[in-house]
C-alpha positions as CSV (number, residue, x, y, z in Angstrom):
1,X,151.5,113.2,176.6
2,X,150.7,116.8,177.5
3,X,153.9,117.1,179.4
4,X,155.8,115.7,176.5
5,X,154.3,118.3,174.1
6,X,155.0,121.1,176.6
7,X,158.7,120.3,176.8
8,X,159.1,120.0,173.1
9,X,157.0,122.9,171.8
10,X,157.5,125.6,174.5
11,X,161.0,126.5,173.5
12,X,159.9,127.0,169.9
13,X,156.9,129.1,170.8
14,X,159.0,131.2,173.1
15,X,161.6,132.3,170.6
16,X,160.2,132.0,167.1
17,X,158.1,135.3,167.2
18,X,161.3,137.4,167.4
19,X,163.1,135.7,164.5
20,X,164.2,137.5,161.4
21,X,163.7,134.9,158.7
22,X,165.9,136.7,156.1
23,X,168.9,134.6,156.8
24,X,167.6,131.3,158.2
25,X,168.9,127.9,157.2
26,X,167.3,124.5,157.4
27,X,167.7,120.9,156.4
28,X,166.5,117.3,157.0
29,X,168.6,114.4,158.1
30,X,167.4,110.8,157.6
31,X,169.3,108.2,159.7
32,X,168.5,104.5,159.2
33,X,170.1,101.4,160.7
34,X,169.4,97.7,160.5
35,X,171.1,94.6,161.6
36,X,171.1,91.2,163.0
37,X,172.9,89.9,166.1
38,X,172.8,87.2,168.8
39,X,173.4,89.7,171.6
40,X,171.1,90.5,174.5
41,X,172.5,93.5,176.3
42,X,170.8,92.6,179.6
43,X,173.5,90.0,180.0
44,X,173.0,87.1,177.7
45,X,172.2,85.8,174.2
46,X,169.0,86.0,172.2
47,X,166.8,82.9,172.2
48,X,166.1,83.0,168.4
49,X,167.3,84.6,165.2
50,X,164.2,86.7,165.0
51,X,164.9,88.2,168.4
52,X,168.2,89.5,167.0
53,X,166.8,91.4,164.1
54,X,166.7,95.2,164.7
55,X,165.9,98.4,162.8
56,X,166.0,102.0,163.7
57,X,164.9,105.0,161.5
58,X,165.1,108.6,162.6
59,X,163.9,111.7,160.7
60,X,165.5,114.9,162.0
61,X,164.5,118.3,160.6
62,X,166.7,121.2,161.7
63,X,166.5,124.9,161.6
64,X,169.0,127.8,162.4
65,X,168.9,131.6,162.1
66,X,170.9,134.6,163.3
67,X,169.5,136.2,166.4
68,X,170.2,139.7,167.6
69,X,173.3,140.4,165.6
70,X,175.9,138.4,167.5
71,X,173.6,135.5,168.4
72,X,172.4,132.3,166.7
73,X,169.5,129.9,167.3
74,X,169.6,126.3,166.3
75,X,166.7,123.8,166.6
76,X,166.6,120.1,165.7
77,X,163.9,117.6,166.6
78,X,163.1,114.1,165.4
79,X,161.0,111.1,165.4
80,X,162.4,107.6,165.7
81,X,160.8,104.2,164.8
82,X,162.6,101.2,166.4
83,X,162.1,97.5,166.0
84,X,164.0,95.3,168.4
85,X,163.2,92.1,170.4
86,X,160.2,91.7,168.1
87,X,158.6,94.9,169.4
88,X,157.9,98.2,167.5
89,X,158.5,101.5,169.3
90,X,157.8,105.1,168.2
91,X,159.9,107.7,169.9
92,X,159.7,111.6,169.7
93,X,163.0,113.3,170.5
94,X,164.3,116.8,170.9
95,X,167.9,117.0,169.8
96,X,170.4,119.9,169.9
97,X,168.3,123.1,170.4
98,X,170.3,126.0,171.7
99,X,170.9,129.7,171.6
100,X,174.5,131.0,171.3
101,X,175.9,134.5,171.5
102,X,179.4,135.9,171.1
103,X,180.1,138.4,173.8
104,X,182.0,141.7,173.4
105,X,184.9,140.3,175.4
106,X,185.2,137.4,173.0
107,X,183.5,134.9,175.2
108,X,180.6,132.7,174.1
109,X,177.3,132.1,176.0
110,X,175.2,129.0,175.1
111,X,171.9,128.1,176.6
112,X,169.5,125.3,175.8
113,X,170.0,121.6,174.8
114,X,173.6,121.4,173.7
115,X,176.5,119.0,173.1
116,X,179.0,118.6,175.9
117,X,182.0,116.3,176.1
118,X,184.5,116.1,178.9
119,X,188.2,116.1,178.0
120,X,188.4,112.3,178.4
121,X,185.3,111.5,176.3
122,X,184.0,108.8,178.6
123,X,182.8,110.5,181.8
124,X,180.1,112.9,180.4
125,X,179.5,112.9,176.7
126,X,176.2,113.8,174.9
127,X,173.3,116.2,174.9
128,X,172.6,118.2,178.1
129,X,170.1,120.9,179.0
130,X,171.7,123.9,180.6
131,X,173.9,127.0,180.3
132,X,177.6,127.3,179.4
133,X,179.9,130.2,179.2
134,X,183.4,130.0,177.8
135,X,186.0,132.7,177.5
136,X,189.6,133.4,176.6
137,X,192.1,133.9,179.5
138,X,194.9,135.1,177.4
139,X,198.1,133.0,177.3
140,X,196.5,130.6,179.8
141,X,194.1,129.2,177.2
142,X,190.3,129.1,177.5
143,X,188.0,128.5,180.5
144,X,184.5,127.1,180.3
145,X,181.8,127.0,183.1
146,X,178.6,125.1,182.7
147,X,175.5,124.0,184.7
148,X,173.4,121.1,183.2
149,X,170.3,119.0,184.0
150,X,169.5,115.6,182.6
151,X,165.9,114.9,183.7
152,X,164.3,116.2,180.6
153,X,166.4,114.1,178.2
154,X,165.1,110.9,176.7
155,X,166.8,108.0,178.5
156,X,168.0,106.2,175.4
157,X,170.0,109.1,174.1
158,X,171.1,110.2,177.6
159,X,172.4,106.7,178.4
160,X,172.7,107.4,182.1
161,X,173.0,104.1,184.1
162,X,174.9,105.1,187.3
163,X,172.8,102.9,189.7
164,X,170.9,99.7,189.5
165,X,167.6,101.7,189.4
166,X,169.0,103.8,186.5
167,X,169.8,100.6,184.6
168,X,166.4,99.1,185.3
169,X,164.7,102.2,184.1
170,X,166.8,102.4,181.0
171,X,165.7,98.9,179.8
172,X,162.0,99.5,180.8
173,X,159.9,99.8,177.6
174,X,158.3,103.3,177.0
175,X,154.7,103.3,178.1
176,X,152.7,106.3,176.8
177,X,150.2,105.9,179.5
178,X,153.0,106.4,182.0
179,X,155.2,108.7,179.9
180,X,157.0,110.7,182.6
181,X,158.3,107.7,184.4
182,X,159.3,105.6,181.4
183,X,160.6,108.2,178.8
184,X,162.9,110.6,180.7
185,X,166.5,110.0,181.9
186,X,167.7,109.8,185.4
187,X,167.4,113.2,187.0
188,X,170.9,114.6,187.8
189,X,172.3,118.1,188.2
190,X,175.8,118.5,186.8
191,X,178.3,121.4,187.0
192,X,181.5,121.5,184.9
193,X,184.6,123.7,184.8
194,X,186.9,123.0,181.8
195,X,190.3,124.5,181.1
196,X,191.8,124.0,177.7
197,X,195.5,124.9,177.3
198,X,196.5,123.9,173.7
199,X,199.9,125.7,173.7
200,X,201.4,125.0,177.1
201,X,204.6,124.0,175.4
202,X,205.7,123.3,171.8
203,X,205.2,119.6,172.5
204,X,202.3,119.3,175.0
205,X,198.6,120.1,174.8
206,X,196.7,120.0,178.0
207,X,193.0,119.8,179.0
208,X,191.7,119.7,182.6
209,X,188.2,119.5,184.0
210,X,186.3,119.3,187.3
211,X,182.8,117.9,187.1
212,X,180.3,117.3,189.9
213,X,177.0,115.5,189.5
214,X,174.3,115.3,192.1
215,X,171.5,112.8,192.2
216,X,168.1,114.6,192.4
217,X,165.9,111.6,191.7
218,X,164.6,111.5,195.3
219,X,165.1,107.8,195.7
220,X,166.2,105.8,198.7
221,X,169.2,104.9,196.7
222,X,171.4,107.8,195.6
223,X,174.8,108.4,194.0
224,X,176.7,111.7,194.0
225,X,180.1,112.0,192.4
226,X,182.9,114.4,191.6
227,X,185.5,113.9,188.9
228,X,188.9,115.6,188.5
229,X,190.4,114.7,185.1
230,X,193.3,115.7,182.9
231,X,194.3,114.9,179.3
232,X,197.8,115.5,177.8
233,X,198.5,115.1,174.1
234,X,202.0,114.9,172.7
235,X,202.5,115.0,168.9
236,X,205.9,113.7,167.8
237,X,206.8,113.2,164.1
238,X,204.4,110.6,162.8
239,X,203.2,109.7,166.3
240,X,200.6,111.1,168.7
241,X,200.7,110.1,172.4
242,X,197.5,110.6,174.4
243,X,197.4,110.2,178.2
244,X,194.1,110.6,180.1
245,X,193.4,110.1,183.8
246,X,190.4,110.7,186.1
247,X,189.9,110.4,189.8
248,X,186.3,110.0,191.1
249,X,185.1,110.8,194.6
250,X,181.7,109.2,195.2
251,X,179.1,109.5,197.9
252,X,176.6,106.6,197.7
253,X,173.6,105.6,199.7
254,X,171.7,102.4,199.4
255,X,168.3,101.6,200.8
256,X,168.3,101.1,204.6
257,X,172.0,101.9,204.8
258,X,174.2,104.9,205.7
259,X,175.9,107.1,203.1
260,X,179.4,106.0,202.4
261,X,182.4,107.6,200.7
262,X,184.5,105.8,198.1
263,X,187.2,106.6,195.5
264,X,187.4,105.4,191.9
265,X,189.7,106.1,189.0
266,X,190.1,105.5,185.3
267,X,192.8,106.1,182.8
268,X,193.8,105.7,179.2
269,X,197.0,105.5,177.1
270,X,196.6,106.0,173.4
271,X,199.3,105.8,170.7
272,X,198.6,106.7,167.1
273,X,201.1,106.1,164.3
274,X,200.5,107.7,160.8
275,X,201.9,105.0,158.6
276,X,204.4,106.1,155.9
277,X,202.5,104.5,153.1
278,X,201.0,105.8,149.8
279,X,197.5,105.1,151.2
280,X,196.4,107.3,154.1
281,X,196.4,105.0,157.1
282,X,197.0,104.9,160.8
283,X,197.7,102.2,163.4
284,X,196.5,103.0,166.9
285,X,196.8,101.3,170.3
286,X,194.4,102.1,173.2
287,X,194.8,100.9,176.7
288,X,191.9,101.8,179.0
289,X,191.7,100.9,182.7
290,X,189.0,101.5,185.3
291,X,189.1,100.6,189.0
292,X,187.1,97.8,190.6
293,X,185.8,97.3,194.1
294,X,188.5,96.0,196.4
295,X,186.3,94.8,199.3
296,X,183.1,95.9,200.9
297,X,184.7,98.1,203.5
298,X,187.6,99.3,201.3
299,X,188.1,102.9,200.2
300,X,188.3,102.0,196.5
301,X,185.3,101.2,194.4
302,X,184.4,100.6,190.7
303,X,184.7,103.8,188.6
304,X,181.2,105.0,187.5
305,X,180.9,107.5,184.6
306,X,177.9,109.8,184.3
307,X,177.0,108.7,180.8
308,X,177.6,105.1,179.7
309,X,180.2,105.0,176.9
310,X,180.1,101.3,175.8
311,X,183.4,99.5,175.3
312,X,183.8,97.4,172.2
313,X,181.7,97.1,169.0
314,X,180.0,93.7,169.8
315,X,180.3,93.2,173.5
316,X,179.1,96.8,174.2
317,X,180.2,96.6,177.9
318,X,180.1,99.4,180.5
319,X,183.4,100.7,181.6
320,X,182.8,100.2,185.3
321,X,185.0,97.4,186.7
322,X,186.4,96.8,183.2
323,X,189.7,97.4,181.4
324,X,190.3,97.1,177.7
325,X,193.3,96.8,175.3
326,X,192.5,97.7,171.6
327,X,194.5,97.8,168.4
328,X,193.0,99.6,165.4
329,X,194.0,99.9,161.8
330,X,192.3,102.7,159.8
331,X,192.8,103.4,156.2
332,X,191.3,105.6,153.4
333,X,192.0,104.1,150.0
334,X,190.1,107.0,148.3
335,X,188.2,110.2,149.3
336,X,184.9,108.2,149.3
337,X,186.0,105.0,151.0
338,X,187.5,104.2,154.4
339,X,187.7,101.2,156.6
340,X,188.7,100.2,160.1
341,X,189.8,96.8,161.5
342,X,190.1,96.4,165.3
343,X,191.0,93.7,167.8
344,X,190.1,94.2,171.5
345,X,190.7,92.3,174.7
346,X,188.7,92.8,177.9
347,X,189.9,92.3,181.4
348,X,187.8,92.5,184.6
349,X,189.0,94.8,187.4
350,X,187.0,92.7,189.9
351,X,184.7,89.7,189.8
352,X,181.6,91.5,191.1
353,X,181.0,94.8,189.3
354,X,180.6,93.6,185.7
355,X,177.1,92.1,185.0
356,X,177.1,91.7,181.2
357,X,177.8,88.7,179.0
358,X,179.2,86.2,179.9
359,X,177.4,86.1,183.2
360,X,179.8,83.4,184.5
361,X,182.9,84.9,186.0
362,X,185.5,82.3,187.1
363,X,188.5,84.5,186.1
364,X,189.4,88.1,185.2
365,X,190.0,87.6,181.5
366,X,186.7,88.2,179.7
367,X,187.7,87.4,176.1
368,X,188.6,89.0,172.7
369,X,186.6,90.9,170.1
370,X,187.4,91.3,166.4
371,X,185.4,93.9,164.4
372,X,185.5,95.8,161.1
373,X,183.8,98.8,159.6
374,X,183.5,99.9,156.0
375,X,182.4,103.5,155.2
376,X,181.3,104.7,151.7
377,X,180.7,108.5,151.4
378,X,180.5,109.4,147.7
379,X,179.0,112.8,148.6
380,X,179.1,115.1,151.6
381,X,175.4,114.5,152.3
382,X,175.4,110.7,151.9
383,X,177.2,108.1,154.1
384,X,176.7,104.3,154.1
385,X,178.4,102.2,156.8
386,X,178.7,98.4,157.1
387,X,180.0,97.0,160.3
388,X,180.3,93.7,162.1
389,X,182.3,91.6,164.5
390,X,182.5,88.7,166.9
391,X,183.3,88.4,170.6
392,X,185.0,85.2,171.7
393,X,184.7,84.4,175.4
394,X,186.7,81.2,174.7
395,X,189.9,83.3,174.6
396,X,189.5,84.2,178.2
397,X,189.0,82.4,181.5
398,X,185.9,84.2,182.9
399,X,183.6,81.8,180.9
400,X,185.5,80.0,178.2
401,X,182.7,77.6,177.3
402,X,180.1,80.1,176.1
403,X,179.4,80.4,172.4
404,X,180.6,83.6,170.6
405,X,178.6,86.7,170.2
406,X,178.3,88.4,166.8
407,X,176.6,91.2,165.1
408,X,176.2,92.7,161.6
409,X,174.9,96.2,161.0
410,X,174.1,98.5,158.1
411,X,173.6,102.3,158.5
412,X,172.7,105.0,155.9
413,X,172.6,108.7,156.6
414,X,171.2,111.1,154.1
415,X,171.1,114.9,154.5
416,X,168.7,117.0,152.5
417,X,169.3,120.8,152.5
C-alpha cells in the first residue's frame, strides 16, 4: 500500500508548489457501466446468470494549469468500483498525468503518463509512462520520438498480455496484501519513432512508425519484439481507403529453452463510404489479418501486439492468430442520437494460437457476430450508450455445436465542470 501511495502522490507533491493557480481548470468525470452476459473471457461460458452480471463505476477528478508560460500540466486520477463474477473490487488509478511544453522551434515536449497510439491503432495504444518529443521537419511532415515504461501502469488499463505469464497475471485478482505483484502491468520498456506525412501527395496521407519493446520482467520466459508499420489513407469523393501493414520481429525465450527468432505480420484494409442520403450515415468494411504459427521450427509465428486490442464486441478475442471481416453501418439521425450496426466474421490463422471461446477447434472458421450500439448525447457533458450483440459459433466449423454467446451493456458518462 505504501508503494501505491508513493507512485500516485509523488508527482503531485513534486509539481504543485510551483503552480500559479490564476488560470487553472478542473472537472469531474463519472463513468458507470452495467450489463449482463454469458461470456467468460478465460475461454468459456458463465455457469449461471448471476455470474454474468457486471458493474463498473469510475470517478475521475481532473486538473490542469499553465506552467512556465509555454507549458501546461494536466492531472487526472480516479477510483473504480467493479462487480464481476460475483466479486466486488476497489481499484485506485492514475490516469493521464503529464507535463507538456511548446519549444521555441515549434516542437512539443511531453513527459509523464500520456496517451500514445501507433499509426495502426492495434499494436500499442493506451496510457504509457515516459517522455516524447515531436517536431516539424518542414515539407517532410512531423517526427516524434518517445521512450516509455509500462511497469507502473495498472494491469487492467494497460491490457498487456504478450506471454502466457502476462495473461495469467492479468486475470489474477488484485490482492492488497500483495499489491505490487497483483496490481501493476507487465514490465516492458518501449521506444517509438513516428513519422507523419499528411500531404505526401494530393491523394495520399502516410504514417510510418518503428517501435521496439523489451521485456524487463526478469522471468525465465521473455518476449522482445520490434515492429515496422505503415498506414496509407486515400480519400476519393465519398470514399476513404485505408491500408495498414505491420511486420514484427520477435526474440522469444521459454523456460529451459534457447532464445529463438521469429517473424510475424498483420494488416488491415478499410473502406468507408459516406452514403448520399439525407441522414448522415456511412457504410464501412474492415478486413484485418494476422499471421499464425506455421510449424514449431518455421520462421513465421503468430503476430503479438504490445497492448491487447480486442476484436469484436461480444467475442472480445485477441488479434494473435486471428483474422476478421467486419461490415459496419453508422448513422446519425439527429445531433443527439447516433447508432451503429455491425456484422463480423472470425477466421483462425492457425489451430493452436487462439485460446478463447469456443475452446474446440476442428476448423479455421470460428463464427459470426452481430452487434448494435445506440448513443444518446443530448448535451456535451452527458452521454448514454446502450449496446449488445450475439456471437454464433454455429456459423463456423471450429465448434459449430456450442451455444451462442451474448451480452447487453449500458454505459453513462457525466462530466461536471
